[in-house]
C-alpha atoms as one frame of an Amber mdcrd trajectory, in Angstrom:
protein
   0.000   0.000   0.000   1.451   3.332  -1.049   0.777   6.588   0.800   1.389
   9.720  -1.258   3.600  12.481   0.092   2.877  15.490  -2.047   6.210  17.058
  -1.109   8.250  14.164  -2.425  10.329  14.913  -5.491  10.604  12.553  -8.423
  13.937  10.686  -8.414  16.362  11.797 -11.106  16.615   8.271 -12.463  12.868
   7.966 -12.988  11.692   7.411 -16.572  10.999  10.502 -18.629   7.270   9.708
 -18.533   7.295  10.089 -14.732   9.434  13.217 -14.719   7.223  14.929 -17.303
   4.006  14.091 -15.466   2.178  17.385 -14.753   0.910  18.225 -11.281  -2.041
  20.369 -12.373  -4.821  20.307 -14.937  -3.280  23.091 -17.012  -0.401  20.802
 -17.982  -2.555  17.759 -18.686  -2.295  16.467 -22.275  -5.224  15.223 -24.338
  -8.657  13.884 -23.291 -10.231  17.220 -24.144 -13.656  15.555 -24.153 -13.505
  14.968 -20.391 -10.906  17.521 -19.221 -11.874  21.003 -20.348 -12.832  24.137
 -18.463 -16.546  23.364 -18.833 -16.426  19.631 -18.104 -17.818  17.971 -14.993
 -14.476  16.345 -14.140 -12.525  19.613 -14.485 -14.936  21.473 -12.214 -14.974
  18.643  -9.704 -11.165  18.575  -9.461 -10.950  22.348  -9.078 -13.607  22.301
  -6.352 -12.118  19.244  -4.602 -15.462  17.463  -4.994 -14.357  14.352  -6.848
 -16.911  11.529  -6.810 -15.916   7.885  -6.965 -14.910   7.325 -10.568 -13.299
   4.886 -12.964 -10.797   5.959 -15.615 -11.045   3.516 -18.498  -8.865   3.573
 -21.596  -5.735   2.341 -23.407  -2.262   2.482 -21.797  -0.394   5.767 -21.807
  -3.443   8.004 -22.190  -3.218   9.836 -18.872  -5.280   7.774 -16.418  -2.602
   7.574 -13.712  -1.457  11.119 -14.446  -4.935  12.509 -13.854  -5.165  10.521
 -10.629  -1.877  12.099  -9.464  -3.190  15.557 -10.359  -6.203  14.863  -8.169
  -3.826  13.750  -5.395  -1.915  17.029  -5.682  -5.042  19.157  -5.514  -7.141
  17.316  -2.932  -7.217  18.152   0.754  -7.821  14.523   1.648  -5.565  11.516
   2.090  -4.505   9.645  -1.017  -3.735   5.916  -0.929  -2.667   3.730  -3.854
  -3.278   0.002  -4.273  -2.667  -2.347  -7.170  -5.502  -4.811  -7.717  -3.047
  -7.541  -8.728  -0.798  -7.409  -5.667  -3.277  -6.324  -2.977  -5.704  -8.517
  -1.060  -8.809  -8.169   1.095  -6.665  -7.427   4.162  -5.046  -4.455   2.378
  -8.447  -3.065   1.453  -9.756  -3.503   5.018  -6.719  -1.688   6.429  -7.291
   1.247   4.076 -10.983   1.371   5.011 -10.259   1.315   8.760  -7.746   4.167
   8.456 -10.113   6.088   6.179 -12.989   5.869   8.674 -10.720   7.005  11.506
  -9.492   9.976   9.485 -13.033  10.937   8.573 -14.260  10.604  12.166 -11.341
  12.330  13.903 -10.171  14.871  11.323 -13.064  15.086   8.811 -10.594  14.167
   6.059 -11.704  12.099   3.103  -9.562   9.274   1.724  -9.040   8.803  -2.004
  -8.175   5.253  -2.997  -6.382   4.987  -6.331  -6.795   1.419  -7.540  -4.637
   0.463 -10.524  -5.925  -2.345 -12.758  -9.205  -2.217 -10.852 -10.778  -4.787
 -13.179  -8.543  -7.401 -11.510 -10.179  -6.946  -8.091 -12.135  -9.998  -6.969
 -15.759  -9.876  -5.825 -14.710 -10.282  -2.163 -12.298  -7.348  -2.481 -14.958
  -5.238  -4.161 -17.621  -6.127  -1.609 -15.509  -5.063   1.351 -15.117  -1.516
   0.005 -18.778  -0.972  -0.962 -19.980   0.182   2.453 -17.005   2.539   2.760
 -17.892   4.083  -0.600 -21.516   4.465   0.466 -20.756   6.210   3.777 -18.239
   8.525   2.075 -15.122   7.440   3.947 -13.597   6.097   0.708 -13.650   7.805
  -2.685 -12.524   5.272  -5.256 -10.541   6.274  -8.320 -10.126   3.153 -10.410
  -7.831   2.863 -13.405  -8.305   0.122 -15.994  -7.633  -0.776 -19.608 -10.655
  -3.128 -19.663 -14.297  -2.219 -20.148 -15.510  -1.861 -16.531 -19.111  -2.607
 -17.490 -18.025  -6.079 -18.585 -15.069  -6.800 -16.304 -15.986  -5.293 -12.916
 -18.529  -5.982 -10.197 -21.728  -4.120 -11.202 -22.236  -2.881  -7.625 -18.916
  -1.005  -7.788 -19.493   0.401 -11.271 -22.972   1.632 -10.372 -21.473   3.765
  -7.597 -18.877   5.372  -9.875 -18.768   7.829 -12.721 -17.018   6.160 -15.651
 -14.744   8.358 -17.782 -13.519   6.827 -21.022 -10.019   7.864 -22.109  -9.141
   7.883 -25.819  -5.830   7.274 -27.549  -3.873  10.504 -27.809  -3.700  12.162
 -31.205  -0.424  12.436 -33.097  -0.443  16.196 -32.493  -0.879  15.659 -28.730
   2.158  13.361 -28.697   4.322  15.562 -30.946   3.650  18.586 -28.743   4.501
  16.565 -25.632   7.787  15.361 -27.164   8.777  18.894 -28.172   8.096  20.059
 -24.636  10.201  17.220 -23.202  13.126  18.064 -25.515  13.026  21.700 -24.434
  12.478  21.181 -20.699  15.727  21.757 -18.771  14.299  20.827 -15.375  12.383
  17.568 -15.875  12.945  16.781 -19.542  15.839  16.390 -21.961  16.698  20.048
 -22.438  20.181  19.739 -20.928  21.231  17.214 -23.588  21.134  19.773 -26.411
  19.044  17.294 -28.412  17.096  18.076 -31.558  14.596  15.877 -33.371  13.439
  16.658 -36.876   9.762  16.694 -37.806   9.912  13.300 -39.518  11.398  11.672
 -36.416   8.742  13.150 -34.136   5.994  12.204 -36.579   7.352   8.651 -36.787
   7.315   8.203 -33.019   3.854   9.737 -32.757   2.478   7.611 -35.592   3.704
   4.307 -34.256   3.249   4.834 -30.521  -0.400   3.868 -30.923  -1.670   6.886
 -29.003   0.443   5.834 -25.988   2.386   8.837 -24.654   4.425   6.683 -22.282
   5.707   4.640 -25.235   6.567   7.858 -27.075   8.448   9.273 -24.072  10.392
   6.018 -23.706  11.365   6.124 -27.377  12.585   9.724 -27.426  14.473   9.228
 -24.145  16.231   6.123 -25.471  17.043   7.934 -28.702  18.638  10.872 -26.885
  20.554   8.798 -24.336  21.937   6.365 -26.921  22.900   8.819 -29.683  26.378
  10.427 -29.564  26.678  14.167 -30.035  28.128  15.575 -33.270  31.107  17.916
 -33.544  28.898  20.832 -32.473  27.832  19.036 -29.327  24.327  18.447 -30.655
  22.384  15.187 -30.482  20.436  14.895 -33.720  17.490  12.486 -33.803  16.375
  11.565 -37.316  13.723   9.137 -38.547  16.108   6.176 -38.639  17.182   6.674
 -35.029  13.532   7.173 -34.037  12.537   3.886 -35.654  15.341   2.051 -33.860
  14.247   3.548 -30.555  10.684   2.404 -31.225  12.128  -1.098 -31.823  10.546
  -1.122 -35.252  12.413  -1.576 -38.536  13.053   1.574 -40.482  11.573   1.787
 -43.962  11.398   4.831 -46.165   7.715   5.566 -45.795   6.013   8.926 -45.432
   2.421   9.604 -44.447   1.231   9.645 -48.055   2.837   6.284 -48.840   1.455
   4.838 -45.610  -2.118   5.538 -46.684  -1.345   4.420 -50.240  -0.206   1.039
 -48.907  -3.357   0.646 -46.824  -5.462   1.513 -49.869  -3.549  -1.002 -51.983
  -3.998  -3.684 -49.319  -7.763  -3.119 -49.231  -8.167  -3.064 -53.003  -6.032
  -6.171 -53.448  -8.336  -8.139 -51.143 -11.341  -6.770 -52.998  -9.698  -7.700
 -56.275  -9.079 -11.309 -55.180  -5.288 -11.025 -55.495  -3.901 -12.903 -52.494
  -0.267 -12.340 -53.539  -0.657  -8.572 -53.671  -2.705  -8.443 -50.454  -0.035
 -10.403 -48.557   2.727  -8.221 -50.028   1.087  -4.982 -48.863   0.185  -6.602
 -45.541   3.880  -7.279 -44.894   5.007  -3.882 -46.204   2.701  -2.256 -43.651
   3.854  -4.474 -40.790   7.516  -3.786 -41.567   6.776  -0.061 -41.619   5.380
  -0.312 -38.102   1.653  -0.282 -38.876  -0.538  -1.415 -35.969  -1.452  -5.044
 -36.829  -4.871  -4.605 -35.240  -5.671  -1.914 -37.807  -5.054  -4.487 -40.537
  -7.026  -7.139 -38.622  -9.999  -4.792 -38.426  -9.801  -4.114 -42.158  -9.827
  -7.852 -42.823 -13.000  -8.244 -40.736 -14.668  -5.305 -42.481 -13.930  -6.687
 -45.929 -15.196 -10.126 -45.008 -18.643  -8.507 -44.911 -18.189  -5.576 -47.278
 -16.704  -7.444 -50.236 -17.509 -11.109 -49.580 -20.695 -10.770 -47.591 -23.454
 -13.280 -48.155 -21.659 -14.878 -51.084 -19.618 -16.727 -48.449 -20.760 -15.996
 -44.845 -17.939 -18.173 -43.518 -15.469 -15.398 -44.412 -16.700 -13.270 -41.505
 -16.313 -16.190 -39.087 -12.718 -16.782 -40.208 -11.831 -13.066 -40.140 -13.138
 -12.551 -36.605 -11.418 -15.729 -35.414  -8.140 -14.522 -36.948  -8.413 -11.151
 -35.210  -9.146 -12.788 -31.852  -6.278 -15.224 -32.365  -3.906 -12.335 -33.042
  -5.062 -10.564 -29.871  -4.163 -13.686 -27.868  -0.905 -14.561 -29.666   0.608
 -11.259 -30.814   3.615 -10.897 -33.098   5.232 -12.654 -34.838   3.152 -15.867
 -34.847  -0.103 -13.942 -34.825   0.552 -12.989 -38.435  -0.276 -16.563 -39.496
  -4.014 -16.558 -38.712  -4.270 -13.072 -40.257  -2.617 -14.353 -43.434  -5.039
 -17.283 -43.357  -7.983 -14.871 -43.319  -6.476 -12.689 -46.071  -6.072 -15.643
 -48.413  -9.560 -16.929 -47.634 -11.148 -13.536 -48.364  -9.161 -13.144 -51.574
 -10.233 -16.581 -52.819 -13.871 -16.273 -51.740 -16.681 -15.302 -54.087 -17.508
 -11.609 -53.815 -20.824  -9.867 -53.196 -21.465  -6.317 -52.002 -25.212  -6.822
 -51.517 -24.854  -6.300 -47.754 -23.324  -2.824 -47.926 -25.643  -1.799 -50.751
 -28.614  -2.807 -48.616 -27.162  -1.036 -45.586 -26.524   2.271 -47.357 -29.826
   2.421 -49.260 -31.871   1.534 -46.155 -29.916   4.095 -44.156 -30.842   6.802
 -46.653 -34.508   5.823 -46.433 -34.366   5.799 -42.622 -32.925   9.341 -42.544
 -36.029  10.546 -44.379 -38.426   8.428 -42.323 -38.963  10.515 -39.197 -42.698
  10.817 -39.912 -43.226   7.225 -41.043 -45.496   5.177 -38.787 -45.151   1.494
 -38.007 -48.007  -0.648 -39.419 -50.534  -1.187 -36.579 -50.192  -4.969 -36.504
 -46.409  -4.704 -35.991 -46.620  -2.445 -32.927 -45.750  -3.646 -29.432 -48.983
  -5.051 -28.002 -47.966  -4.126 -24.441 -48.578  -0.464 -25.163 -51.870  -0.779
 -26.992 -55.360  -0.622 -25.537 -57.261  -3.881 -25.263 -59.890  -2.567 -27.664
 -57.288  -1.612 -30.243 -55.618  -5.012 -29.924 -58.893  -6.939 -30.206 -59.912
  -5.006 -33.290 -56.593  -5.650 -35.024 -56.419  -9.232 -36.244 -54.340  -8.433
 -39.305 -50.922  -9.651 -38.126 -49.985 -12.960 -39.724 -47.776 -15.139 -37.527
 -45.258 -16.612 -40.014 -45.010 -19.966 -38.222 -48.718 -20.518 -38.814 -47.903
 -20.447 -42.527 -44.899 -22.754 -42.542 -42.354 -20.089 -41.540 -43.041 -17.429
 -44.187 -46.052 -15.408 -45.324 -46.389 -12.296 -47.459 -47.408  -9.170 -45.531
 -46.370  -5.514 -45.384 -43.620  -4.727 -42.874 -42.347  -1.350 -44.131 -44.238
   1.914 -43.473 -46.621   2.974 -46.256 -44.283   5.631 -47.672 -41.577   3.088
 -48.469 -43.602  -0.108 -48.667 -42.386  -0.871 -52.191 -38.714  -0.075 -51.541
 -36.134  -2.801 -52.069 -32.796  -2.384 -50.311 -31.327  -5.874 -50.355 -30.813
  -7.182 -53.878 -29.188 -10.660 -54.009 -26.129 -10.800 -56.220 -26.753 -14.397
 -57.356 -23.137 -15.166 -56.400 -22.185 -18.046 -54.147 -24.527 -18.470 -51.174
 -26.103 -15.101 -51.961 -27.777 -16.751 -54.906 -31.472 -17.486 -54.622 -32.026
 -15.622 -51.337 -35.436 -14.006 -50.913 -35.578 -10.283 -51.622
């Protein structure tokens, strides 16, 4: 269990990400949707009225940093636990001290719980009463969806704030600040990074500022100074510091390669699709971006001509999530080849887009009476309406009008007569 001393200084040997961590909201980077001068969270921090809350989002997006800012600005006690290493006894000790502090000194206790999704039900249950009587204010931090991974009783007592991946501009600005900062950053190294190097780190850090800080710090510390005493960080050095192979690829080429990958799958050329797939991986492209594109195209370009393509694509993506690089490339390649070789039909997306357009213009359309929810109709209205035909009374299918009158003759799904899409009912 870690008690925070707000007067402690950060050790000089701490990672750059720790040394550059701001201690107030004005220096906080990104998450403008939840941290702005008009937001609930901003006002609550300023007023020292933080409710129990859960910070949910990818690594390196500022969850722990924001918790530390709250610790710096609160008048209460601040205690940190890690859900992996702490047990029920640790939680009970925190609760006992929190209740004593509240009773004797009227001081609230903030409990920062890292990886809060890993807390067991027994651990969660023991803190519920303390949250309810106000002696504990929980600030949970997690990379997992709390609505799916945490005890509902805990989540229902918290405000959930979803953190997003930082933008490239957020990360570039943070790196520039770190390079110029003489006190906490790298300013004393006389280091300079060109725009391409900064853009490279920002592009391939995946929105994770901690990963970007680690890369620029390694680049500066491992690069010798030139004859002028300057440390020059170029794109090649940046790529080495990101532990990704350097390829000559600018932003324009990056998007060209993605476009070529997509169109090669659509065009049923497995050789080309695999080539561009590997070009993108070697350039540092996030493999999950490519996995998502494979899943999309299993429905967009193959669709009902071969419904098995979607099953294989989703399985490949899930396999990659479990395995990672390098072996995780194999199931992705499997899915690419399958999609390329499958029969193609775009009837699904055509139906989606045309029905979407009709729905946008359908605000005044009424549902046919016999399709309405019977729970909200009067008994007289229900008794008088005998027009609904229950399909199973007719062998599973019967002709009747389902669309509103305005669009009753519209046809959105048109079978392509390719593969399994052939012969489907319109």
